[in-house]
Backbone as a ProteinNet text record, in pm:
[ID]
protein_1_A
[PRIMARY]
MPLKVSLVSADAEVWTGEATLVVAKTVEGEIGFMAGHEPVLAILAEGQVRITQADGSKILANAQDGFLSMEGDDLTIVAGNAALIA
[TERTIARY]
868.2	725.6	743.6	696.2	823.1	676.1	760.5	658.4	547.3	431.4	378.2	337.6	413.2	445.8	350.5	336.8	287.6	264	400.6	403.4	358.7	259.4	199.8	181.9	203.4	167.3	52	11.7	-126.4	-222.4	-142.4	-213.3	-53.7	-40	-75.9	42	15.6	126.8	249.1	248.8	517.7	547.8	539.7	592.9	504.5	481.4	404.5	494.1	504.9	588	613.7	721.5	705.6	871.2	906.1	1020.5	1066.5	1219.2	1275	1279.8	1283.9	1346.5	1295.2	1210.5	1185.3	1284.1	1315.9	1337.5	1261.3	1156	1150.7	1142.2	1132.6	1250	1027.4	1065	934.7	1032	877.8	887.5	970.9	1006.4	1087.9	1213.5	1163.7	1305.3	1323.8	1399.7	1393.4	1395.7	1260.6	1184.9	1253.6	1267.8	1288	1179.8	1145.9	1051.5	1097.5	1068.7	1022.9	933.7	910.2	781.6	775.3	625	617.5	650.5	743.2	641.2	573.8	539.1	419.3	329.9	184.5	147.6	183	210.2	296.8	128.4	111.3	73.2	170.9	239.1	326.4	328	396.8	424.8	519.3	523.7	602.1	628.3	761.1	927.8	1003.6	1025.3	1109.4	1204.5	1218.1	1359.1	1354.5	1424	1402.6	1341.1	1295.3	1210.5	1362.3	1345.8	1482.3	1386.6	1395.4	1283	1452.2	1443	1547	1426	1428.8	1342.1	1449.6	1307.2	1409.7	1539.6	1573.1	1674.5	1754.5	1785.1	1842	1865.5	1831	1821.7	1702.9	1820.1	1765.7	1646.5	1570.8	1491.7	1443.2	1543.5	1479.8	1352.3	1336.6	1240.1	1267.9	1228.4	1216.9	972.2	1022.5	890	878.4	765	681.2	585.9	540.2	429.8	286.2	305.6	227.5	186.9	186.2	212.5	277.3	252.1	314.6	214.2	171.5	103.5	117.1	177.2	230.2	85.3	28.6	-42.4	-14.4	-10.7	-20.8	161.2	115.6	245.3	215.8	145.9	108.8	138.8	232.7	342.3	262.9	207.3	141.9	165.4	236.4	322.3	204.1	170	102	185.7	178.8	269.6	186.5	225.8	180.4	253.7	378.4	506.3	542.9	559.1	670.6	732.6	873.9	928.4	1048.7	1068.9	1172.5	1293.9	1376.8	1524.5	1604	1631.8	1648.6	1603.3
-278.8	-197.6	-134	-3.5	17.6	-61.8	-44.5	-32.1	99.6	74.3	192.2	250.2	329.2	361	427.6	350.2	512.9	462.8	622.6	565.1	695.8	639.5	766.8	792.8	841.4	881.5	845	888.2	890	1030.4	1131.2	1273.7	1313.1	1214.7	1306.8	1189	1198.7	1150.8	1187.8	1107.5	1157.8	1130.9	1088.5	1016.1	954	966.7	904.9	933.3	767.5	710.2	619.3	654.3	534	463.5	359	298.4	130.6	150.8	33.1	-119.8	-67.1	-102.5	11.7	-118.3	-59.8	-128.9	-108.5	-177.5	-139.4	-204.2	-178.9	-291.5	-255.5	-378.5	-355.2	-560.7	-543	-625	-673.5	-741.7	-928.5	-900.8	-1050.5	-1049.9	-873.3	-896.4	-798	-746.8	-735.2	-760.1	-637.9	-750.5	-627.6	-644.9	-560	-655.9	-533.2	-492.5	-482	-578.8	-513.3	-514.1	-503.7	-526.5	-634.8	-676.2	-911.5	-906.6	-862.3	-990.2	-965.5	-1145.3	-1171.1	-1105.4	-1122	-1059.7	-1051.7	-960.3	-944.7	-868.3	-888.7	-766.2	-881.5	-679.9	-727.6	-622.6	-657.1	-590.7	-506	-344.4	-302.9	-264.9	-205.8	-255.9	-79	-21.4	77.1	36.5	175	117.3	293.4	193.1	265.8	197.9	246.9	253.4	375.9	273.9	303.4	326	353.6	389	460	302.1	329	382	523.1	593	533.5	480	438.4	504.2	641.9	687.3	668.3	580	568.2	654.6	757.4	844.7	745.7	782.6	733.4	781.6	769.6	865.2	750.1	865.6	747.3	822.8	758.4	718.6	666.1	739	671.9	614.5	516.4	466.3	353	355.2	251.1	283.6	195	165.9	153.9	8.1	46	-155.2	-102.8	-209.7	-168.9	-331.4	-239.8	-318.6	-377.6	-396.3	-386	-533.8	-560.3	-595.3	-524.8	-600.1	-577.5	-721.6	-641.8	-599.4	-446.2	-386	-242.3	-254.7	-142.6	-193.3	-96.5	-101.3	-46.8	-27.2	82	90.9	206.3	141.5	254.8	214.7	267.5	201.9	382.6	412.9	507.2	478.5	547.8	684.7	653.6	818.4	728.1	866.2	794.7	944.9	977.8	1088.5	1122.2	1167.5	1149	1257.6	1201.6	1223.3	1179.6	1186.9	1199.5	1206.7
-1417.3	-1327.7	-1262.5	-1183.1	-999.2	-867.3	-799.3	-662.4	-636.7	-653.5	-561.1	-434.8	-341.7	-238	-182	-58.7	88.2	212.9	240.8	349.6	475.6	547.6	607.9	755.7	840.6	1043.6	1050.4	1148.2	1171.6	1184.6	1128.7	1122.3	976.6	899.3	799.3	676	517	466	436.6	483.1	481.6	304.3	280.1	106.9	36.4	-50.5	-207.8	-349.5	-392.1	-562.3	-552.1	-713.7	-694.4	-705	-658.6	-589.4	-648.1	-684.1	-759.7	-625.7	-464.6	-377.6	-235.9	-173.5	-24.7	73.1	126.7	297.6	399.9	468.2	588.4	703.6	841.1	965.9	1022	1042.2	1110.4	1197.4	1279.3	1436.3	1406.1	1236.4	1263.2	1147.4	1173.4	1129.6	941	915.3	820.6	637.3	609.2	443.4	344.4	184.6	92.6	18.2	-63.3	-160.9	-280.2	-365.4	-497.5	-592.7	-714.9	-776.2	-826.5	-792.7	-779.1	-690.7	-623	-457.8	-367.6	-347.9	-333.8	-192.6	-210.2	-102.2	19.4	78.9	257.6	352.6	509	612.2	682.7	758.4	893.4	1010.8	1125	1209.7	1182.1	1183.5	1147.3	1303	1231.9	1425.1	1381.2	1516.3	1472.9	1434.3	1291.1	1246.4	1077.9	1082.5	922.1	730.1	728.6	617.3	530.3	440.4	312	162	64.9	-31.4	-156.3	-246.6	-345.4	-482	-548.5	-711.2	-774.8	-919.1	-1006.7	-1074.8	-1053.7	-1093.7	-989	-909.1	-754.8	-627.2	-695.3	-546.8	-370.9	-291.9	-214.5	-71.9	-25.6	79.9	171.2	314.9	433.8	463.8	576.9	674.6	826.8	941.6	1046.5	1081.8	1123.2	1158.9	1219.3	1345.7	1434	1459.5	1519.9	1592.8	1469.4	1406.3	1271.8	1257.8	1036	959.6	811.7	745.1	649.2	559.6	414.8	292	207.3	148.8	-13.9	-25.7	-162.1	-273.7	-349.8	-489	-608.8	-695.8	-707	-675.1	-600	-474.1	-386	-251.4	-152.8	-66	-24.2	146.7	202.1	346	363.5	459.1	617.4	690.1	799.4	954.4	1012.9	1090.2	1244.9	1340.2	1471	1407.7	1407.6	1408.9	1271.7	1209.2	1094.5	1079	1003.7	922.1	850	777.8	659.5	743.8	675.1	725.1	632.2	514.7	427.9	308.7
[MASK]
++++++++++++++++++++++++++++++++++++++++++++++++++++++++++++++++++++++++++++++++++++++

């Protein structure tokens, strides 16, 4: 079962979809998420969010000033500033 991912900035939804792996940077270091990950609430650090979709394609975004929340198989990343770069 894939992750349901939502990446939003203060003024827009940046990307929403399903993924097999998401790696994001927090103030405590990089963290990776897959389906079944334990619940997490963390402060987002400035850096890349790397999303791997089920077909293996990658999505890259820059994000900063926010938080991320993992609950069940739902990962929400809320950033003050976020934008897709690839």
